[in-house]
C-alpha positions in Angstrom: 8.4 -15.7 -68.1 6.0 -12.9 -67.2 2.2 -12.4 -66.9 -0.4 -9.8 -66.8 -4.1 -9.9 -65.9 -7.3 -7.8 -66.1 -10.7 -8.2 -64.4 -13.7 -5.9 -64.9 -17.2 -6.0 -63.5 -20.0 -6.0 -66.1 -22.0 -3.3 -64.2 -25.0 -3.5 -61.9 -23.3 -5.6 -59.3 -19.9 -6.5 -57.8 -17.3 -8.3 -60.0 -18.0 -12.0 -59.7 -14.9 -13.0 -61.6 -11.6 -13.6 -59.9 -8.1 -14.4 -61.3 -5.0 -15.4 -59.3 -1.5 -16.6 -60.1 0.4 -18.6 -57.5 4.1 -19.1 -57.9 6.2 -21.5 -55.8 9.7 -22.1 -56.9 9.7 -23.1 -60.6 6.0 -24.1 -60.6 3.2 -21.7 -61.3 -0.6 -22.1 -61.0 -3.0 -19.9 -62.9 -6.6 -19.9 -61.6 -9.5 -18.2 -63.4 -12.9 -18.2 -61.7 -16.2 -17.1 -63.1 -18.9 -17.0 -60.5 -22.4 -17.8 -61.8 -24.7 -14.8 -61.1 -27.0 -15.5 -58.3 -30.6 -16.5 -59.0 -31.7 -16.0 -55.4 -33.8 -13.1 -54.2 -31.3 -12.1 -51.5 -27.7 -12.5 -50.3 -27.1 -14.6 -47.3 -23.4 -13.9 -46.5 -22.1 -10.7 -48.2 -24.8 -8.1 -48.4 -22.7 -5.6 -50.3 -20.5 -7.6 -52.8 -22.9 -10.6 -52.9 -22.5 -14.3 -52.1 -21.0 -15.2 -55.5 -18.2 -12.7 -55.2 -17.6 -13.9 -51.7 -17.4 -17.5 -53.0 -14.8 -17.0 -55.7 -12.6 -14.8 -53.5 -12.8 -17.1 -50.5 -12.1 -20.2 -52.7 -9.1 -18.5 -54.2 -7.6 -17.7 -50.8 -8.3 -21.2 -49.6 -6.9 -22.7 -52.8 -3.7 -20.7 -52.4 -3.3 -22.1 -48.9 -3.8 -25.6 -50.1 -1.2 -25.2 -52.8 1.3 -23.7 -50.2 0.6 -26.9 -48.2 1.6 -28.9 -51.3 -1.6 -30.8 -51.6 -1.9 -33.1 -54.6 -3.7 -31.4 -57.5 -7.2 -32.9 -57.1 -6.9 -32.7 -53.3 -6.2 -29.0 -53.4 -9.6 -28.3 -54.9 -11.3 -30.5 -52.2 -9.2 -29.0 -49.4 -10.1 -25.5 -50.4 -13.8 -26.3 -50.7 -13.8 -27.8 -47.2 -12.6 -24.5 -45.9 -15.1 -22.5 -47.9 -18.0 -24.8 -46.9 -17.1 -24.4 -43.2 -17.3 -20.7 -43.6 -20.5 -20.9 -45.5 -22.2 -23.0 -42.8 -21.0 -20.6 -40.1 -22.3 -17.5 -41.9 -25.7 -19.1 -42.7 -26.3 -20.9 -39.4 -30.0 -20.8 -38.7 -31.0 -19.6 -42.2 -33.0 -21.7 -44.7 -30.8 -21.3 -47.8 -32.5 -22.8 -50.9 -30.2 -25.0 -53.0 -30.5 -22.6 -55.9 -28.9 -19.9 -53.8 -25.7 -22.0 -53.2 -23.0 -20.2 -55.2 -21.2 -22.0 -58.0 -18.4 -21.0 -60.4 -16.6 -22.0 -63.6 -12.9 -22.7 -63.0 -9.9 -23.2 -65.2 -6.7 -24.1 -63.4 -3.4 -24.4 -65.3 -0.3 -25.7 -63.6 2.9 -24.7 -65.5 5.9 -27.0 -65.1 9.0 -25.5 -66.9 11.3 -27.8 -68.8 14.2 -27.7 -71.3 13.0 -25.7 -74.3 9.3 -26.1 -73.4 6.9 -26.1 -70.4 4.3 -28.7 -69.6 0.8 -27.4 -69.0 -1.5 -29.4 -66.8 -5.0 -28.1 -67.5 -8.1 -28.6 -65.3 -11.4 -27.2 -66.4 -14.9 -26.9 -64.8 -17.5 -24.9 -66.7 -17.0 -22.5 -69.6 -13.9 -20.4 -69.2 -11.7 -20.4 -72.3 -8.0 -21.1 -72.8 -6.0 -20.3 -76.0 -2.4 -21.0 -76.7 -0.6 -18.8 -79.3 2.4 -20.8 -80.5 5.7 -19.3 -81.8 4.7 -20.2 -85.4 1.6 -18.0 -85.1 -0.9 -20.9 -84.8 -3.5 -20.8 -82.1 -4.8 -23.8 -80.2 -8.0 -24.0 -78.1 -6.8 -26.1 -75.2 -10.4 -26.9 -74.0 -12.7 -27.0 -77.0 -15.8 -27.6 -74.9 -19.3 -26.1 -75.7 -21.7 -25.7 -72.8 -24.9 -27.6 -73.9 -27.0 -25.4 -71.6 -26.2 -22.3 -73.7 -28.3 -23.7 -76.6 -31.2 -24.3 -74.2 -30.9 -20.7 -72.9 -30.7 -19.2 -76.3 -33.9 -21.1 -77.4 -35.7 -19.7 -74.3 -34.5 -16.2 -75.0 -35.6 -16.5 -78.7 -39.1 -17.6 -77.6 -39.4 -14.6 -75.3 -38.2 -12.3 -78.1 -41.0 -13.9 -80.3 -43.5 -12.8 -77.6 -42.1 -9.3 -77.8 -40.2 -9.4 -74.5 -37.1 -7.2 -75.0 -36.5 -5.6 -71.7 -33.6 -7.4 -69.9 -35.2 -7.2 -66.5 -38.5 -8.6 -67.6 -36.6 -11.3 -69.6 -34.6 -12.4 -66.6 -37.8 -12.5 -64.5 -39.4 -14.8 -67.0 -36.4 -17.0 -67.2 -35.9 -17.2 -63.4 -37.8 -20.5 -62.7 -35.7 -22.3 -65.4 -32.5 -20.7 -64.1 -33.3 -21.8 -60.6 -34.0 -25.4 -61.6 -30.7 -25.4 -63.5 -28.8 -24.1 -60.5 -30.3 -26.8 -58.3 -29.2 -29.5 -60.8 -25.7 -28.0 -60.9 -25.4 -28.1 -57.1 -26.7 -31.6 -56.7 -25.2 -33.4 -59.7 -23.5 -36.7 -58.9 -20.5 -35.6 -60.9 -20.6 -31.8 -60.9 -19.4 -29.9 -64.0 -19.1 -26.6 -62.0 -17.2 -25.7 -58.9 -19.8 -26.0 -56.1 -20.0 -26.0 -52.3 -21.1 -29.5 -51.6 -20.2 -31.8 -54.5 -22.1 -35.1 -54.4 -19.3 -36.9 -56.1 -16.1 -36.4 -58.0 -15.9 -33.4 -60.3 -16.4 -34.0 -64.0 -13.3 -31.9 -64.7 -11.9 -31.9 -68.2 -8.1 -32.5 -68.0 -5.4 -32.0 -70.6 -1.6 -32.0 -70.8 0.0 -29.7 -73.4 3.5 -28.5 -74.1 4.2 -24.8 -74.6 7.4 -23.9 -76.4 9.6 -20.9 -75.6 8.0 -17.9 -77.3 4.4 -19.1 -76.8 1.7 -17.0 -75.2 -1.1 -18.4 -73.1 -4.5 -16.6 -72.8 -6.9 -17.8 -70.1 -10.2 -15.9 -69.8 -13.8 -16.0 -68.6 -16.7 -16.3 -71.0 -17.4 -12.6 -70.5 -14.0 -11.7 -72.0 -14.5 -14.3 -74.7 -17.7 -12.5 -75.9 -15.2 -10.7 -78.2 -15.4 -13.9 -80.2 -18.7 -15.4 -79.2 -21.3 -14.0 -79.6 -20.1 -10.6 -80.7 -17.9 -11.9 -83.6 -15.4 -9.0 -83.3 -12.5 -11.5 -83.3 -11.6 -15.1 -84.1 -9.7 -17.2 -81.6 -6.5 -16.4 -83.5 -7.0 -12.6 -83.8 -8.1 -12.5 -80.1 -4.9 -14.3 -78.9 -2.7 -12.3 -81.2 -4.4 -9.0 -80.2 -4.0 -9.7 -76.5 -0.3 -10.6 -77.0 0.4 -7.6 -79.2 -1.8 -4.8 -77.7 -2.4 -6.0 -74.1 -5.4 -7.0 -72.2 -6.5 -3.5 -71.2 -6.8 -2.5 -74.8 -8.9 -5.6 -75.7 -11.1 -5.0 -72.7 -11.7 -1.4 -73.7 -12.8 -2.6 -77.1 -15.2 -5.0 -75.6 -16.8 -2.4 -73.3 -16.9 0.2 -76.1 -18.8 -2.3 -78.3 -21.3 -3.1 -75.6 -21.8 0.5 -74.7 -22.3 1.7 -78.3 -24.5 -1.2 -79.5 -26.2 -2.6 -76.5 -24.5 -5.7 -77.7 -25.8 -8.3 -75.3 -29.5 -7.2 -75.3 -30.8 -9.9 -77.7 -28.1 -12.6 -77.0 -27.9 -13.2 -73.2 -29.6 -12.8 -69.9 -27.1 -10.0 -69.0 -26.3 -7.2 -71.4 -22.7 -7.0 -70.2 -20.9 -9.7 -68.3 -17.9 -9.6 -65.9 -14.7 -10.0 -68.0 -11.3 -11.3 -66.9 -8.2 -12.7 -68.5 -4.6 -13.7 -67.8 -1.8 -13.6 -70.3 1.4 -15.7 -69.6 4.4 -15.4 -71.8 6.8 -18.3 -72.2 10.1 -16.3 -72.8 
């Protein structure tokens, strides 16, 4: 078995994605984190890279420590968050940090358990990262076919602004900011959070799956910025994206993504950000 990864900032700020692979004995854990861009007016912890980049990297380090300590799967997330939360409180002591400034992230975590002829994949998903499995027969399976309902709300708001003649990305973001801040407060205070957050009010509403991957299969785990190749840009289907990553490599696919965005200004009419951070991991079941 072997794996490769890629992670690229979208420009304008530090990379708020983070990917990590933890291997212990015969068990491997793939973690892909996509930090939600801050909607605060300032950073409270990391004034250079930003609080969101700090959050995903600090969580990844704490999560690796929890796995090394052989925490049960769900407890590993809680244990890591406790460490991150302690650091957050220490860094922000005496500061009035609004709830909308608390960092959050999407997270897909896949535990790989090898077996005879096939591996078992234990999949844990919060938020809108994407996971595709290219099987030896050439078929491609979306392991988490979840659609973020908030995306439709955002697209409707962007379309309304476009109807008013608001095309400048900076002006558009400023107009959307009150809505984005209300949404971030909801995500941070939800009774069953759907995103990785600092202070969950209850159990995470994680989507969980168990899948078998045969020898010869290829697993592709990515943030939604990398998945823009499929949606909304339409340069690939799920199948052609998975096959292209397996055949040509992640760097080549990332280069195609950035070239498209640079040439066409691809995100201008589709999203708050013209170019997003993009990260992916490919794992081959040889």
